[in-house]
C-alpha positions in Angstrom: -0.1 0.2 -0.1 3.2 2.4 1.1 4.6 1.8 -2.6 1.2 2.3 -4.1 1.1 6.2 -2.7 4.4 6.5 -3.5 3.6 6.3 -7.1 0.1 8.0 -7.1 2.0 11.3 -5.3 4.8 10.7 -8.0 2.6 10.3 -10.9 0.4 13.7 -9.2 3.5 15.6 -8.5 4.7 14.8 -12.7 1.2 16.2 -14.1 1.1 19.4 -11.9 4.7 20.4 -12.9 4.3 19.2 -16.5 3.7 21.9 -19.2 1.2 21.3 -22.2 2.5 21.2 -25.6 -0.1 24.1 -26.2 2.3 26.3 -23.3 4.9 26.0 -25.6 5.2 29.6 -26.8 8.2 32.5 -26.8 9.4 33.4 -23.6 7.7 37.2 -23.4 4.6 35.4 -23.0 3.0 33.4 -19.8 -0.1 31.6 -19.8 -1.7 30.9 -16.8 -4.7 28.2 -16.6 -7.9 28.6 -14.3 -10.7 26.0 -14.0 -14.0 26.8 -15.8 -16.8 29.1 -14.2 -14.0 29.6 -11.7 -11.8 32.8 -11.2 -9.7 31.9 -8.0 -5.9 31.4 -9.0 -4.1 28.1 -8.2 -0.6 28.6 -9.0 0.4 24.7 -8.0 -2.6 23.5 -11.0 -1.7 22.9 -14.6 1.8 24.1 -14.3 0.9 28.1 -12.9 3.4 27.9 -10.3 6.5 27.3 -13.1 4.8 29.5 -15.2 4.6 32.1 -12.6 8.5 31.7 -11.2 9.8 32.1 -14.8 7.7 35.4 -15.0 8.9 36.6 -11.9 12.4 36.1 -12.7 11.8 38.2 -16.1 10.0 41.1 -14.0 13.1 41.0 -11.8 15.6 40.6 -15.2 13.9 44.1 -16.4 13.0 45.7 -13.2 14.8 48.7 -14.1 12.7 49.4 -16.9 9.5 48.3 -15.8 10.1 51.4 -12.9 10.9 53.8 -15.1 8.0 53.4 -17.7 10.2 51.7 -20.5 8.3 48.7 -20.4 4.9 47.4 -19.4 3.1 43.9 -18.5 -0.1 42.9 -20.7 -2.8 41.1 -19.3 -5.6 39.6 -20.7 -7.9 37.1 -20.8 -9.2 34.8 -23.6 -12.6 32.6 -23.7 -13.8 33.2 -20.5 -16.5 31.3 -19.2 -19.2 32.9 -16.8 -20.9 31.0 -13.8 -24.2 31.7 -11.8 -22.9 34.5 -10.2 -20.7 36.3 -12.5 -20.9 37.1 -15.9 -18.2 36.2 -18.5 -16.6 39.3 -18.0 -16.8 39.8 -14.7 -15.1 36.7 -14.2 -12.3 37.9 -16.7 -11.7 41.0 -14.9 -11.4 38.7 -11.3 -9.0 36.4 -13.0 -7.1 39.7 -14.2 -6.8 41.2 -10.8 -5.8 37.7 -8.8 -2.8 37.0 -11.8 -1.9 40.9 -11.0 -2.5 40.9 -7.1 0.0 37.8 -7.0 2.6 39.7 -8.9 2.5 42.8 -7.0 2.7 40.5 -4.1 5.5 38.7 -5.0 7.3 40.7 -7.9 7.0 44.0 -6.2 5.2 45.7 -8.9 2.9 48.3 -9.0 -0.6 48.6 -10.8 0.9 51.6 -12.9 3.4 48.6 -14.4 0.3 46.7 -16.2 -1.9 47.5 -19.1 -4.7 45.1 -19.1 -6.7 44.3 -22.3 -10.6 44.3 -21.6 -11.5 41.5 -24.1 -12.0 38.2 -22.6 -14.6 36.6 -24.9 -12.0 35.0 -27.9 -10.6 31.9 -27.9 -6.5 31.8 -27.9 -4.5 29.7 -30.1 -1.4 28.4 -29.4 1.5 27.9 -31.9 0.4 24.5 -32.9 -2.8 25.8 -33.7 -4.9 24.7 -30.2 -7.5 26.6 -29.4 -7.3 27.3 -25.6 -10.1 28.7 -22.9 -10.4 30.1 -19.6 -6.6 31.3 -19.3 -4.7 34.5 -18.7 -1.6 35.5 -20.6 0.7 38.4 -19.8 2.7 39.5 -22.2 6.3 41.2 -20.9 7.2 43.2 -22.4 3.9 45.1 -24.1 4.0 45.9 -27.1 3.8 49.7 -28.3 1.3 49.5 -29.8 -1.3 47.8 -26.8 0.7 50.6 -24.7 -0.5 53.4 -27.1 -4.2 51.6 -27.2 -4.2 51.8 -23.0 -1.8 53.9 -21.5 -2.3 56.7 -24.3 0.5 57.9 -26.5 2.9 59.4 -24.0 3.3 55.9 -22.2 3.7 54.5 -26.0 6.2 56.9 -27.1 8.7 56.2 -23.9 8.1 52.3 -24.6 9.5 52.6 -28.2 12.0 54.7 -27.6 13.5 52.3 -25.3 13.1 49.6 -27.6 14.8 51.6 -30.7 17.9 52.0 -27.7 18.2 48.8 -26.7 16.9 46.8 -29.5 18.9 48.2 -32.7 18.8 44.4 -34.3 15.2 43.6 -33.8 14.1 47.3 -35.1 16.5 46.2 -38.0 14.6 42.8 -38.6 11.3 44.6 -38.0 12.1 47.1 -40.3 12.8 44.2 -42.8 10.3 42.6 -41.9 7.9 45.6 -42.6 9.7 45.9 -46.1 9.1 42.3 -46.8 5.8 42.8 -46.4 5.5 46.2 -48.3 6.8 44.4 -51.1 4.4 41.6 -50.9 1.6 44.1 -50.4 3.2 45.7 -53.3 3.3 42.4 -54.9 -0.4 41.7 -54.6 -1.4 45.0 -56.0 0.6 44.6 -58.8 -1.0 41.1 -59.2 -4.5 42.9 -58.7 -3.6 45.2 -61.5 -2.5 42.3 -63.8 -5.9 40.6 -63.1 -8.0 43.6 -63.3 -6.4 44.4 -66.9 -6.8 40.6 -67.8 -10.4 41.0 -67.0 -10.8 44.5 -68.7 -9.0 43.0 -71.8 -11.3 39.3 -72.0 -14.3 41.8 -71.5 -13.5 43.7 -74.7 -12.4 41.3 -76.8 -15.7 38.9 -75.4 -17.5 42.4 -76.2 -15.9 42.5 -79.7 -16.8 39.1 -80.6 -20.5 39.6 -79.3 -20.7 42.8 -81.5 -19.2 40.9 -84.1 -21.9 38.2 -84.0 -24.6 40.6 -83.6 -23.6 42.0 -87.0 -22.9 38.9 -88.9 -27.1 38.0 -87.7 -27.9 41.5 -88.4 -26.3 40.9 -92.3 -27.8 37.4 -92.4 -31.3 38.9 -91.4 -31.4 41.3 -93.9 -30.0 38.8 -96.5 -32.8 36.6 -95.8 -35.3 39.6 -95.9 -33.4 40.3 -99.3 -33.8 37.1 -101.0 -37.4 36.9 -99.3 -38.5 39.8 -101.0 -36.5 39.4 -104.1 -38.7 35.7 -104.7 -42.1 37.2 -103.5 -41.0 40.2 -106.5 -39.8 37.1 -108.8 -43.3 35.7 -108.1 -45.5 38.2 -108.5 -43.5 39.0 -112.2 -43.8 35.9 -112.6 -47.8 35.4 -111.8 -50.7 35.2 -112.6 -53.4 32.5 -112.6 -55.9 31.0 -113.3 -58.6 30.5 -110.1 -61.7 29.1 -109.4 -64.3 30.8 -107.0 -67.4 30.0 -104.8 -68.9 32.4 -102.9 -69.7 31.0 -99.7 -72.6 33.4 -98.8 -74.4 32.0 -101.9 -73.8 28.7 -100.7 -75.3 29.6 -97.0 -78.0 30.2 -99.1 -78.8 27.1 -100.7 -77.8 29.0 -103.4 -74.9 27.1 -105.8 -72.2 29.7 -106.7 -69.0 29.2 -109.1 -67.0 31.4 -110.8 -63.4 32.0 -112.3 -60.7 35.0 -112.3 -58.3 35.4 -114.9 -55.2 38.0 -113.8 -54.0 39.4 -116.8 -50.8 40.8 -114.9 -50.3 42.0 -111.5 -52.8 44.5 -111.5 -55.6 43.8 -113.4 -58.1 40.9 -113.4 -61.3 39.7 -114.8 -63.9 37.6 -112.7 -67.3 36.1 -113.4 -69.6 34.4 -111.1 -72.6 32.3 -112.1 -75.5 31.6 -109.3 -78.3 29.2 -109.9 -80.7 27.5 -107.4 -84.8 26.3 -108.4 -86.3 25.1 -104.9 -90.1 24.0 -104.2 -92.3 22.9 -101.3 -95.6 22.9 -100.0 -96.7 20.6 -103.0 -95.1 23.4 -105.7 -97.1 25.7 -104.2 -93.9 28.3 -102.7 -90.7 28.7 -104.8 -87.6 29.7 -104.9 -86.1 29.8 -108.1 -82.7 32.5 -109.6 -80.2 32.0 -111.7 -77.2 35.4 -111.7 -74.4 35.9 -113.9 -71.7 39.0 -112.9 -69.0 39.6 -114.8 -66.4 42.1 -113.0 -63.1 43.9 -113.8 -60.8 44.8 -111.0 -57.8 46.8 -110.5 -55.5 45.4 -107.3 -54.0 47.4 -105.6 -51.4 47.8 -102.1 -47.8 46.7 -102.2 -48.7 42.7 -102.1 -51.9 43.0 -104.7 -54.3 42.1 -102.3 -57.2 44.7 -101.9 -59.0 46.0 -105.2 -61.4 48.5 -106.6 -63.6 47.3 -109.5 -66.9 47.6 -111.8 -69.5 44.8 -112.0 -72.6 43.7 -114.0 -75.4 41.6 -113.2 -77.8 40.0 -115.3 -80.3 37.3 -114.4 -84.0 35.9 -113.7 -86.0 35.0 -110.3 -89.2 33.2 -109.5 -89.8 33.4 -105.8 -93.0 32.6 -104.2 -92.9 32.8 -100.5 -96.7 34.1 -99.3 -99.7 34.2 -101.4 -98.4 36.4 -104.2 -95.6 35.0 -106.2 -92.8 37.7 -108.5 -91.0 36.4 -111.4 -89.0 38.4 -113.9 -85.8 39.9 -114.9 -83.2 41.6 -113.1 -80.0 43.8 -114.5 -77.7 46.4 -112.6 -74.3 47.3 -112.5 -71.8 49.0 -109.8 -68.6 49.6 -108.0 -66.9 46.8 -106.2 -63.9 46.4 -103.7 -62.5 44.2 -101.3 -59.6 42.0 -99.9 -58.0 38.5 -100.5 -56.5 36.7 -97.1 -54.3 34.5 -98.5 -54.3 31.0 -96.7 -52.2 29.1 -98.2 -50.2 28.7 -101.2 -53.6 27.4 -103.1 -55.9 29.0 -101.2 -57.4 32.5 -100.4 -60.6 33.9 -99.0 -62.3 37.2 -101.2 -64.3 39.7 -98.9 -65.7 41.4 -101.4 -69.1 44.2 -101.4 -70.6 46.2 -104.7 -72.7 49.2 -104.3 -74.5 50.5 -107.2 -77.9 49.7 -109.3 -80.3 46.9 -109.9 -83.3 47.3 -112.3 -86.2 44.5 -112.4 -89.3 44.2 -114.3 -91.5 41.2 -113.1 -94.7 40.0 -112.9 -97.1 39.1 -109.8 -99.0 35.9 -109.7 -101.2 33.9 -107.9 -101.7 29.7 -107.9 -105.2 28.4 -108.1 -105.7 24.8 -108.2 -102.5 24.8 -109.6 -102.9 27.3 -112.2 -100.8 29.9 -112.2 -102.9 33.1 -112.5 -101.1 36.6 -113.7 -101.8 39.3 -111.2 -100.0 42.6 -112.5 -96.5 43.5 -113.6 -94.1 45.9 -111.8 -90.9 47.7 -111.9 -88.7 48.2 -109.3 -85.2 50.0 -109.2 -82.6 49.7 -106.6 -79.6 51.6 -105.1 -77.5 50.5 -102.6 -75.5 47.0 -101.9 -75.8 45.1 -105.1 -73.6 42.2 -103.8 -71.7 40.9 -101.1 -69.5 37.8 -101.0 -66.9 35.9 -98.5 -65.3 33.5 -101.7 -63.5 30.8 -101.6 -60.7 31.2 -104.3 -58.3 28.2 -105.6 -56.1 29.1 -107.6 -55.2 26.7 -110.3 -51.8 28.4 -112.2 
């Protein structure tokens, strides 16, 4: 049992005095560890005692400079955890004060010899890249920048003058490092300028290529349009055609209607339509009979020669009996026409037309008694106004 106790005691002493690998750092940085959530400074714990002795030795070595205000001790808390009674900021402040109190008592320094960093929430990263929490770092000597930030410009100027006096080599190294950093910055800036210049060149080249492609596409479209127009002009110049016609409005009234059109040239056409029907019902007491011929001369207008104006003539006979009195006679008339041809495809189109003019009709009135037609007088009518209308299907033969 005595041997086991001795072994355990030796192991505990070794662990308490063994600095962790994360404690390996430069001689000017001294690391003190704290138990999480606690603010007590235990010097025997986790290498704190050895670290404290090393810091006290450094204070004794530089005491004259410290007391002369040429060197300061920087105290900083890192990644401090709060507890139920105190916030993290309060715990960090207490920890810094406990470390300073230990140094004031044992190192014979004063509060004025410290510069205290108020930060506490950032973790400390050691030289191995390991992140450490709940520690207090004392840096001796404090940097000129920190002294300037915490103690003021006057104190920083005194420290800087002392550093230049005793560390000419260090200053040269610092200047060399600054020069190197400056050179690297300049190289980086030059690389950035080169990158921007290359991007501008690439952008200009891409823009030039885009404009060239747009110009090529524009020229292609213009050439296609010119070819299309030329083909249309050629077609217009080399056509003309002979077409069959059927007035769909006449067919809708059960009056078959057929016709032809011959285009003499691009501007002039001659059309002839004929209609015929004969219907009886109610034991032949009712009748609807008609034949009609409509020759027409047209003059086509417009760029595509779809619209037209013209003159027409019509002649025919009719026999209507829709009531007790029938009318049978001749009609003749003429007038002007106008319309537009809507192309459906290469062979078919719809011809919308309207005619205005004069129609003269001579007819006899009659009644039918016991199947015998009995004449009931003769009349004449003249009509001025719309004389024809058409929605005609046109089929181009050639």
